[in-house]
Legacy VTK file of the C-alpha trace (Angstrom):
# vtk DataFile Version 3.0
C-alpha trace
ASCII
DATASET POLYDATA
POINTS 70 float
14.663 89.020 102.603
13.409 85.619 103.869
14.302 84.683 107.419
16.238 81.537 106.511
18.340 83.425 103.969
19.202 86.106 106.535
20.193 83.458 109.086
22.361 81.759 106.488
24.123 85.044 105.834
24.636 85.651 109.555
26.106 82.183 110.049
28.321 82.680 106.988
29.598 85.937 108.444
30.244 84.152 111.739
32.246 81.519 109.874
34.369 84.210 108.246
34.881 85.883 111.624
36.015 82.543 113.039
38.450 82.041 110.167
39.848 85.501 110.815
40.103 85.032 114.583
41.885 81.679 114.258
44.203 82.682 111.409
47.910 82.226 112.188
48.875 85.902 111.629
46.362 87.095 114.205
47.208 84.337 116.659
50.873 85.236 116.246
50.133 88.626 117.797
49.006 86.886 120.978
51.882 84.395 121.009
54.126 86.558 123.166
55.681 83.602 124.938
54.923 81.965 128.243
56.030 84.942 130.306
52.907 87.020 129.482
49.922 85.717 131.400
46.328 86.750 132.061
44.989 85.426 135.357
47.849 82.908 135.373
47.060 81.588 131.885
49.413 82.207 128.945
48.102 84.962 126.672
47.726 82.730 123.583
45.620 80.157 125.455
43.500 82.909 126.978
42.892 84.390 123.507
42.011 80.996 122.005
39.527 80.212 124.765
37.888 83.652 124.541
37.682 83.537 120.721
36.173 80.050 120.906
33.645 81.195 123.530
32.675 84.217 121.396
32.082 81.994 118.348
29.944 79.555 120.352
27.994 82.385 121.984
27.302 84.170 118.707
26.217 80.931 117.029
23.837 80.174 119.901
22.446 83.715 119.768
21.863 83.574 115.993
20.161 80.188 116.182
17.986 81.079 119.173
16.996 84.363 117.518
15.866 82.482 114.419
13.745 80.069 116.471
12.099 82.862 118.475
10.722 84.714 115.470
7.668 83.162 113.760
LINES 1 71
70 0 1 2 3 4 5 6 7 8 9 10 11 12 13 14 15 16 17 18 19 20 21 22 23 24 25 26 27 28 29 30 31 32 33 34 35 36 37 38 39 40 41 42 43 44 45 46 47 48 49 50 51 52 53 54 55 56 57 58 59 60 61 62 63 64 65 66 67 68 69
């Protein structure tokens, strides 16, 4: 399979993962109210920041991996 096609599939899978992670039913699990905190941050905000950071990190990894290979 050509490299560009494989990268397109990886980025498409990342998009679907992002849609899943930011879907309201899944976010509703983490919306336990303001009384549940992680390191002083409400659980929902902590989840959103971590999910966002994972998406950015995976996108950077996929793109840098594609530029490294000839």
